[in-house]
C-alpha positions in Angstrom: -36.7 59.4 11.4 -37.8 57.8 8.1 -41.0 59.2 6.7 -43.8 56.7 5.8 -44.4 56.8 2.0 -47.9 57.5 0.6 -49.8 54.3 0.2 -49.8 52.9 -3.3 -52.9 53.1 -5.5 -51.7 50.0 -7.4 -49.9 47.8 -4.9 -46.9 45.8 -6.0 -46.2 42.1 -5.1 -42.5 42.2 -4.3 -41.1 38.6 -3.9 -37.8 38.3 -2.3 -35.4 35.3 -2.1 -33.7 34.9 1.3 -30.3 33.2 1.2 -27.8 35.3 -0.8 -30.4 38.0 -1.3 -31.5 39.3 2.1 -29.0 37.5 4.3 -25.8 35.4 4.0 -26.5 31.7 3.2 -28.0 29.9 6.1 -28.2 32.8 8.5 -30.7 35.4 9.8 -28.1 38.2 9.9 -30.4 40.8 8.5 -28.8 44.2 7.9 -30.7 47.2 9.3 -30.8 48.9 5.9 -32.6 45.9 4.4 -35.0 45.7 7.4 -35.9 49.3 7.0 -36.3 49.1 3.2 -38.8 46.2 3.6 -40.7 48.2 6.3 -40.9 51.2 4.0 -42.3 49.0 1.1 -44.9 47.5 3.4 -45.7 50.9 4.8 -46.2 52.1 1.2 -49.1 49.6 0.8 -47.2 47.0 -1.1 -47.0 43.2 -0.5 -43.7 41.6 0.5 -43.6 37.9 -0.1 -40.6 35.8 1.0 -40.0 33.1 -1.6 -37.2 30.6 -0.7 -35.8 27.2 -0.8 -35.8 27.2 3.0 -38.4 25.2 4.9 -41.1 26.9 6.8 -39.4 26.6 10.2 -36.3 28.2 8.6 -38.3 31.2 7.3 -40.2 32.1 10.4 -37.4 33.8 12.4 -36.5 36.0 9.5 -40.1 36.9 8.7 -40.6 37.8 12.4 -37.4 40.0 12.3 -38.9 41.8 9.3 -42.2 42.3 11.0 -44.2 40.6 8.2 -47.3 39.9 10.2 -50.2 39.1 7.8 -47.8 38.4 4.9 -47.6 35.3 2.6 -44.5 33.2 2.4 -43.4 30.6 -0.2 -41.2 27.9 1.2 -39.4 24.7 0.0 -39.1 26.0 -3.5 -42.8 26.4 -3.9 -44.0 23.1 -2.2 -45.3 25.0 0.9 -47.2 28.2 1.1 -48.2 29.8 4.4 -49.7 33.0 5.8 -48.4 34.8 8.9 -50.6 36.1 11.7 -49.5 36.5 15.3 -53.1 36.0 16.5 -53.1 32.3 15.3 -51.8 29.6 17.6 -48.6 28.9 15.7 -48.4 32.5 14.3 -48.9 31.0 10.8 -51.3 28.9 8.8 -50.2 26.5 6.0 -52.3 27.4 3.0 -50.9 24.8 0.6 -48.6 21.8 1.1 -47.9 19.7 -1.9 -46.2 16.3 -1.3 -44.4 13.6 -3.2 -43.8 9.9 -2.7 -40.4 9.6 -1.1 -39.8 5.8 -1.8 -38.9 6.0 -5.5 -36.5 8.9 -5.0 -34.8 7.2 -2.1 -34.4 3.8 -3.8 -32.9 5.3 -6.9 -30.6 7.6 -5.0 -29.4 4.7 -2.8 -28.8 2.5 -5.9 -26.7 5.2 -7.7 -25.0 6.7 -4.7 -25.2 4.4 -1.6 -23.5 6.9 0.7 -26.0 9.7 0.0 -27.4 11.5 3.0 -31.2 12.0 3.0 -33.4 14.5 4.8 -37.2 14.4 4.5 -39.0 17.6 5.5 -41.7 17.7 8.2 -43.5 21.0 7.8 -43.1 23.3 10.8 -40.9 20.9 12.7 -37.7 20.0 10.9 -36.4 16.9 9.2 -36.3 13.1 9.5 -32.8 12.2 8.4 -30.7 9.2 7.5 -27.8 10.6 9.4 -27.2 14.0 11.1 -26.8 17.2 9.0 -25.0 20.3 10.3 -27.2 22.9 12.0 -26.2 25.3 9.2 -27.5 22.9 6.6 -31.1 22.3 7.6 -33.5 24.2 9.8 -35.4 23.0 12.8 -35.1 19.7 14.6 -33.6 16.4 13.3 -34.6 12.8 14.0 -32.4 10.0 12.6 -34.6 7.2 11.3 -34.3 4.2 9.1 -34.9 4.3 5.3 -38.2 2.5 5.8 -39.3 5.3 8.2 -38.0 8.0 5.8 -40.5 6.7 3.1 -43.4 6.1 5.5 -45.3 9.3 4.6 -45.4 11.7 1.6 -43.5 14.9 2.2 -43.1 18.3 0.5 -39.3 17.9 0.0 -36.5 15.5 0.2 -32.8 16.6 0.3 -30.1 14.4 -1.3 -26.6 15.3 -0.2 -23.3 13.6 -1.3 -20.1 14.6 -3.1 -21.0 15.0 -6.8 -24.7 14.5 -6.0 -25.6 16.7 -8.9 -23.5 14.8 -11.4 -24.6 11.4 -10.2 -28.3 12.0 -9.4 -29.7 15.1 -11.0 -30.9 13.7 -14.3 -31.8 10.2 -13.0 -34.0 11.6 -10.3 -35.6 14.1 -12.7 -36.5 11.1 -14.9 -38.9 10.1 -12.1 -41.0 13.1 -13.0 -40.3 15.2 -9.9 -38.8 18.7 -9.6 -35.1 18.7 -8.8 -33.2 21.9 -7.9 -29.4 21.7 -7.6 -28.4 24.0 -4.7 -24.8 23.0 -5.3 -22.7 20.2 -6.8 -23.3 18.2 -3.6 -26.9 19.1 -2.8 -30.2 18.4 -4.5 -33.7 19.6 -3.4 -36.4 17.3 -4.7 -40.0 18.5 -4.6 -43.3 17.4 -6.3 -43.8 17.6 -10.1 -44.4 20.9 -11.8 -43.5 23.1 -8.8 -41.3 26.2 -8.5 -41.3 29.5 -6.7 -43.1 30.9 -9.7 -46.0 28.5 -9.5 -46.6 29.3 -5.9 -46.1 33.0 -6.4 -48.8 33.0 -9.1 -51.3 31.5 -6.7 -50.4 34.1 -4.1 -50.7 36.9 -6.7 -54.2 35.8 -7.5 -55.2 35.5 -3.8 -53.9 39.1 -3.3 -55.6 40.3 -6.5 -52.4 42.0 -7.7 -52.2 42.7 -11.4 -49.5 40.6 -13.2 -47.8 43.8 -14.4 -47.2 44.8 -10.8 -45.0 41.9 -9.8 -41.3 42.1 -8.9 -38.8 39.4 -8.0 -35.3 39.7 -6.5 -33.0 36.7 -6.2 -29.6 35.2 -6.8 -30.0 31.4 -7.4 -30.6 29.0 -10.2 -33.9 28.1 -8.4 -35.0 31.7 -8.9 -34.9 31.5 -12.7 -38.6 30.5 -13.1 -39.7 33.3 -10.7 -37.7 35.8 -12.7 -39.5 34.8 -15.8 -42.8 35.0 -14.0 -42.3 38.6 -12.6 -43.0 41.7 -14.6 -39.7 43.1 -13.3 -36.9 40.9 -12.1 -33.6 41.7 -10.5 -30.6 39.5 -10.0 -28.1 40.2 -7.2 -24.7 41.4 -8.4 -23.0 38.2 -7.2 -25.4 35.8 -8.9 -24.2 33.3 -11.5 -24.1 34.7 -15.0 -27.0 32.4 -16.0 -29.1 34.1 -13.4 -28.0 37.6 -14.3 -28.7 36.9 -17.9 -32.2 35.8 -17.1 -33.1 38.8 -15.0 -34.3 42.1 -16.4 -31.9 44.0 -14.3 -28.8 43.4 -12.1 -28.6 45.2 -8.7 -25.7 45.3 -6.2 -24.2 42.3 -4.4 -25.3 41.1 -0.9 -22.4 43.1 0.6 -23.7 46.2 -1.2 -27.3 45.6 0.0 -28.5 45.1 -3.5 -32.0 44.0 -2.4 -32.5 47.2 -0.4 -31.3 49.2 -3.4 -34.1 47.7 -5.4 -36.7 48.3 -2.7 -35.7 51.9 -2.4 -35.9 52.4 -6.1 -39.4 50.9 -6.3 -40.6 53.5 -3.8 -38.8 56.3 -5.5 -39.9 55.5 -9.1 -43.5 56.9 -8.7 -42.2 60.1 -7.2 -39.8 60.5 -10.1 -42.5 59.8 -12.7 -44.8 62.4 -11.1 -42.0 65.0 -11.1 -41.2 64.3 -14.7 -44.9 64.5 -15.7 -45.2 67.9 -13.9 -42.1 69.1 -15.6 -43.4 68.1 -19.0 -46.8 69.7 -18.3 -45.1 72.9 -17.2 -43.0 73.0 -20.3 -46.0 72.6 -22.5 -48.0 75.4 -20.9 
């Protein structure tokens, strides 16, 4: 049986990326060691916040598997922030949803790359799409609609997918003033201006009244770089691109090595080590 750690006098806000950090890309295959490490951190009085590019509907199964009732989650690369509570009708409440006008993005993407596939997020439901995406590519339900219907309402995120989408569309779409995160050479996530996981996490930090020096972030992607700069302590997964590893304060193990769980275990062990060292020094000086 795992003992429950003493509750922290100074709680940490520990923000965790999901895909490539907690689970393999696009899955909910959560290792037991990671689930237990998260439970121990929460049991120690700290705040776990999932911060991901996934949509809300894609985060909920994993949040439930982790038992994060009452926790905050940051979705869609910072465009959507929600709180979890099993007593609420949907088990969550959207606290913030920032949206963008889809039409300029769609028109530019179509002009530069006519065959681009487009998915527009509908929070808590799924996506309106120009053509079907694979079930491992987007979460939730899909409804194929016309381009006119895709642009009918503002939305928190639009996905642009095509071979060489990053090369063809990244800078032109950014010139519209929106935020663009390249998930791969063929995939762009477009969200409202000035957003990132970091901007959303800062709002959560203030709501939780956690001191800035008590923030931690663990991730593996280029879309985690701003959050790594935001956190007081940041950790890159061992398989992350070198750009991400160079940005982080520390590098942990790979996904296969349960690198995120290693970080969480060390966070809990650090106060005990510090206390033991202080007692040793006091004893030596007496």
